[in-house]
N, C-alpha and C positions, 0 to 999 in steps of 0.2 A: 232612064229610070227617074221618076219624079219623087218628091218628098213623101207623098202619101204612100208610095210603094216601099220606100226605105224605112219609114217610121210608122208607128201605130200609136194612137192616143191611148195612154194607160191612165190609171188612177193618179199618178204623179206627173203626168204630162207626156210629151213625146220622148220615147226611148227606142233603141233598136228593137225591132219587132220580136226578136227571139227572147227579149228580156221582159216583155211587158204582159205576157199572158198571165192569167190568174194564178197558175201554179208555178211558173218559172220565177216570178218576182220574189216570193218568199224563199224559194230554194236558193236563189242568188244571194239574198241577204244573209241567209243562214250559212251558206258556204263562206262568205266573207268573214262572218263572225267566228266560225270554226277555224279558219285559217289564221285569224288574228289571235285566237286563244291557244293555238297549238304549242307555242313556246312554253306556256305555263305547264302543260302536261309533259312535254318532252324533257324539261329541265326542272325537276322538283326543287333543286336548290339554286335556281337561277335568279332568285331574289336575295339580295344581301341587305345591308343596312340593319335595321332593327328586327327584320323578320326572324332570323335564327333565335334571337332572344325571346320573342313572343312565342315561337314554336316550343321552346323549352319550357316556358311558363305553363302553357296549356298541357304539355306532357306531365308536368308536376301535378297539376290538378287531377289529371286522369290516373296517375300512377302512385300517388303519395301513400294511399292507404295500404298498398301491398308492398312497399319498399322500405325496408329498415334503413338503407343507405340514404335515401332521400329524407327520411324522418330525422336523420342526424343533423340536418341543416334547415329544412324548409317546413313551413306551416302553410295552411290554406284557411283563410278567414274571409268568408263572403260578406260583402257590404255594398255600399252604393259607389260603384266605380263606373263612370260613364265612358268606358273604353273597352268594351267586352265582346265585340263582334266575334272574334275568334273563339273566345271562351264559350259563347252561347251556341254558335253554329258549327264550329269545327270539332269541339270536344266529343259530341255524340258519335262522330264518324270514327273516332279512335276505338270504339267498341268492336268495329268490324274490319279495320285496316290499320296498317302501321302509321306512325305519326307523320312520316314524310308524304305518304300518299294522301292521308287526310288533309294535310296542309296544302298539297297541290290542288286537290279538289275544291277546297274552300277558296283558294286563290283564284281559280277559274270563275267560281261564283261571284267573287268580289269584283273582279275587273269587268265581268259581263254586266254588272248592274248599271254602269254608266251608259253603254249603248242601248241597253234595254230601256233606261229612263228616257233617253233621247227619242227612241222609237215610240214610246207611249205618249210623250209630250207632242210629238209630231201628229200622232193619230188623233188626239183630242183637240188639237188646235188647227190642223190643216185637213184632217180627214184622210190622210194617206201616209204611207211609209215608203219613201223613195230613195233616190240616189243621195241626197244630202244626209239622210240618216246613216247610210252605209259609211260615210266619211267619219262618223263618230268613232270608229275603231282606231283612227289615227291618234285619239286622245288617251288610249289605254296605257301605253308605255311611256309614262312621264316620271318626273322626279318623285312624286309621292310614292309610287310603286317601287322605284329604284331605292328609295330610302327605307323601304319596308314598312311604310305607314299603312299596313294592310287593313286595319280596322277603319281608318279614315276613308280609304278607297271604297270599302264596302258601304259605309254609311253615306258618303256623298252621292254615290249612285242610287242608293235606296231613297235618299232625299228627293232626287229627281223623279223617281217612280211615284213617290207619294204626292209630289206636286202635280203630276199628271192625274192622279186619282182625285185630288182636291178640285182641279179644274173640271173634270168630267162630271163629278157629282153636283147635284143641284144644291145651292146654298140652303141651309136649314139645320134643324136640330138633329136629324138623322146623320148628316155629314159630321156634325160636331161630335156626336156620340161615338161614331166609328173612329174618328181621329183621336179622341180621348184614349182609346185602347191602343192605337198604333204609335202614338208619340213616345210612350215609355220604351217601346222596342227600339225606336230610332235613338232615343237618348242613351240607352245602355249600350247600343252598338258603338256610338262615339258622339260625344256632346257637340262636336263641331258639325256633324251631320244634322243634328237637331237644330242648331242655330242657323245653319244654311237653309234648311227647309223653312223655318220661321221667317227669315229675311226675304226669301224669294216669294213665299206666299203673301207676305205683307205687300211687296211690290206689285204682285198680280192684283190683289184686291184694290189697291190704290188706283191701279190702271183701269180696273173695271168701273170704279167710281168716276174717274175722269171721263170715261166713255159713256157716262149716264146710265150705267147698268146696275147701280146699287142704290138708286133713290136719292133723296135729299141728304145733305151732309149730316144732319142730326140722326137720321135713320142709319146711315152707313156707320157712323162712329159708334152708335149704341150697339148695333149688331156685331161689329168687329170686336169691340171690347168685351161685351157681356155674353156674347154667344160664341163667336169664333175664338176669342181669347181663352176660353176654357180649356182648349186642347193643350195649352202650355202650362197649366196649373200644376199638374202632377210632376212633370219633369223639373220645373223650377223649384218646387218644394223639396224634391229629392236633392237637387243640386245645392240648395241653401243648407240643408241638413248635413250634407257631406263636405261642404266647402272647407270648413276649418281643418278637418282631418286631412283632406287631400292637399291643402296648401302647405302643411308642415312637411310633406314628403317631396316638395319641389324646390329646386334651387331658384328662388324667386328673383335673385339678382340678375338672372338671364332675361333681359328685356331690351327692347329697342325697335324703332320703326324701320331703320334701314334707309338708305338714300335712293337716288334715282336708279342706281344699278340694281337694287333689289326689286324694283318694280319691273324692270326689263326682264330680270330672271323669272319673275312670277308669270309673265306672259309666255316665255319660252318653255317654262317647266313642263307643260303637258306633252311636249314633243321630245323631251330629252331624257332618255333612260340612262342617266348617269348621276350617281350620288356624290361624286367628288368634285365636279366642276361643270361649267356650261360647255358641252361638247360641240364640235363643229357640226356633227350630224344633227344634233338637236336644233341648233341655230338655223341650219339649212332648211330643215323641214318646217320650222316656224315661218321662215321667210316665204317659202313656196306656198304653204297653205294660206298664209295671210294675204299674199298677193292675189292668189286665186279667188279668195272670198271678196276682197276689195273690188277686183275687176268685175266679178259676177254681179255684185250688188250695185256698183256704180253704173254699169252699163245696162242695168235693168234685166239681167238674165235670171236673177232670183229676187224674190221679195220676202219680207219677214212678216209672219202672221201678226196682226195688230195686238192680239191678246198677249203676245210674248215680248213686245217691244219694251214696255216698262220693266219687265223682268230682266231682259238683256242689259238695259242701261244700269239697273241696280247691281247686276253681277259685275259689270265693269267697275263701278264705284267700289264694290267689295274688294276686288283685287287691288285697286289703287290705295285703299284705306287700311287694309289689314297690316298690322305691324309684323316685322320679321320674327320677333320673339316677344313673348309676354308671359309673365308669371312662371318662368322656367320652361315654357313650351317653346321649342326652337322650330325654325323653318315654317312658321305659319304662313308666310307670304307665298310660298311655292305651292300651297295645297289647293288653292281655289282657282288657279290659272285656267283650268280646263272648263270651268263653268260657263264663262261668256261664250266660248266657241260651241259648247254643247247646246246652249240655249239658241244660238244663232242657227245651228244645223237643224235643231228640232222644229223651229218655226219657219224654215226656208221652203219655198215652193218655186219651181221653175215657171217662169213666165213664157208666153209664146216665143219670145226672142230666145229665151234660154233653152226651150225645147228643141229649137232648130240647131242648137249647139250642144245637144246632149252627148253626142259621140265624143267630141274632143274633151268635154268635161269629164266624161266617164273614163277616157284614156288617161287624163291627168291624175285622176284619183287612183287608178290602178298603178300608175307609175310611182306615185308617192307612197302608196301602200307597199309596193314591192321593195322600195328603197328602205322603208322603215323596218320591214320584216328581215331584210338582210342584216341590218345593224343590230336589231334586237336578238335574232338568233345567235349572232356572233358573240354579243355581250353576255347573254344568258348562258350559252354553252361554256364560256370561259369561267363565269362565276360558279356554275354548277360543277365544273371540273375541280376548281380550286377548293370550294367548300366541301366537295365530296372527299378530297384528299385530307382536309382537316378532320372531317368526320372519321375517315379511316384511321388517321393517326391517333386521335383521342380514344378511339375504340380499343386500342391496345393497352390503355391505362387500366389499373385495377378498379374494381367496383368502388364507387364512392369517391373517386379521385377529386382532389381540390386543385383547380387550375388557376394560376395567375397569368395575366396577359401583359406582355411587354412589346416594345417596338424599338427599332433603330432610329427611325424618323417618321414624321407624319406624312407619308406618301399618299397618293390617291388610292392605292390598294388598301392601305390601313383604314382610310375612311370607309371604303366599301366593305371590308372584311372584319372590322373590329369586334363584331358580335358573333362571328362564326364559331369561336371557341365554346359558346354556350351549348353547342351540340354535344359536349361531354355529358351534359345533364341527361340527354336522351340515350347516349351510347353506353354510359357506365353508371347511370343514376348518380352522377357526380355533382360538382359544385363550381360555379364561377362567381367572382366577387361583384361583378357588375350587372347582375340580373335585375330586370325591371320589377323590383319588389315595392317600390314607392307609389306606384299607380295601378296596382292590381291586387287581386285577392291573395296572390302568393307572397309570403313573407319569409323571414328567417327567424329562427328561434333565438332566445336570449344569449346562448353560448356562441352562436355564429355571428350575431349582430356586430360586435366590434370590428372584426376583419371583413367588413362588407361595405360596399359603396355603390349604390345603384347608378347606372349610367356613367361609370368611371371610364376615362380614357386609358388606353394602353400606356403602361409606365415606360419611361425611358431609362437608360442605364444609370444616370445620376440619381434618379428616384430609387432605383433598386439598391444602389450602393448605400444611399441614405437610410432606406428602410431596413437593410440588413444590420445596421449598426444600432438599431433601437429595439426595445422590447415590444411585443405585440400590444395593441390597445386592450385594456381590460374593461372599459366602460363604454357604453354606447351613447351617442349624442341624442338629444331629445327629438330631433327631426329626422334621424336615420341617415343623415349625410355625413359619413365618417371619412373625412379627408385623409386621415392617417391610417387607413385600413391596411395598407401594405407594410406598416412597421412590423418588424419581426417576421417577414414573409417566409424565410427559410424554415421557421418552426411551424407555420400554420398551413403551408401549401405543399402539395405533393409534386406538382409539375408546373413548368413555365412554358407557355407558348409565345415564341418570340417572332414578331413580324419583321422581315428584313427584305431588302432588295436583292436580286440575284447577285451573289458574290459579296453581299454586304457583311458587316461585322456581326458577331454574336454578342451576347450579353457580357461575356468576358469573366465568368466565374468558374474556376476549376472544379467546384463542387457540383456542377451541373453535368448530367450524363445525357448525351444525345440519344433520343429514342426514334425520331423520324425527322426527315427534312424535305423541303420543297424549295423551289426557287423563291417563294414568297414567305415561307415560315420555317421555323425549326422548333421541335418539341423536345424539351429536356425534362428528365426526372430530377427532382431536388434531393440530393443525398442528405443524410442526417449527420454528417460529419461536422468537424469543427468549422465554424464560420467566423 
């Protein structure tokens, strides 16, 4: 059997004959995508980190008008908030389904945006969608998703889709007019997605100028600034108008570039579905994918489309240059790690030498994909089970219950699950003190504001002892960052959810009545007796 009998030339080069027919190729790519997205549908609470907090926020926006219990604590005041992808695209789904199903459906849409963006970029720059594009599913389950940065996940994928549209359309005023309408959508989804698009688009245009496709320097600069630059005017004006208000709600002391370790974490992040540390599985997948790509490009099995070469280089610079934290926004460095690999896969084409090695490359991809899915299914099933148990526990509390969050020690599980108690908002129209009210339309009323602290960490026993000895705060700070929110907590809260390790100590207050327990948490009702 010769090569021509074993392989057939398809749009993306030589592939096994059974995979390259006009109807098998899209079915194969769709099957890979469906398999990759299946954990999102199987485990509706398989995302931890910030996700339960965001889910609770959107629930408040949907439910507030009809819930007196929620109105006891929360308000909704719409404004210029460049972090609203869930609010804009998930909230309408709540009219026809429960919050958890609506969240799962939106999560599927969000993570599908990145491989869709890679496919569209590949189509407009190489004219095909082949095996390299399928490998983009390996970038779905990374630290941004593990941390619950779902709005960013959605907007970064959308940015790639819009970059593909930008490249496909002919330069001119029609393209500018269309993107003037599209940029506010990207801006309100998440400002980092808007900035990502602008950065990559600028790199692409500079690359086109360097390739003599944009005329003389004066023509290029004039069109770039006076025509193409118009697409950023509305978002930048909105951001400038809202910046003073948004800045007051952030803990701006949180800032720093991070060292070499943070850069390594940034590149590993797209392959590591763990919010607590850099996992062995994530590092292994990063090494395997990295070696495979280096070998394929160094040996001439794959080549990168010229149009995306400057974009790829710019994306690498972005990952190396972004600080770890800035203006109170943490974990910035881990958010963009997937972009260079996504650009590389989008612009990759198999050369004749690579086509002859399509079968082993295909087998390597399937092996890595299978290993990732085993790890992701295991991790998401565990998170879904634990957060489901927290959901069941808090559902036993009375309507409008106010829950304080504590912990024995800052374990990896606490990092992952610290926002899971926010599910009490959905289950009982209740209240948690650490809801993200500083960066969203959801706020708290004047009465609730003093015992409130957005993004607060779970309290340890010493803080609880200290807080029980003090009266509750009566006045709110000007920036809404109430560090003494837990003072007088026995008077202000109805329940305490205490994170602990299996067999670990409890908070140690006899006035607390155990309601539910799990190997990772215990839920107590707070008695109104003598403290």
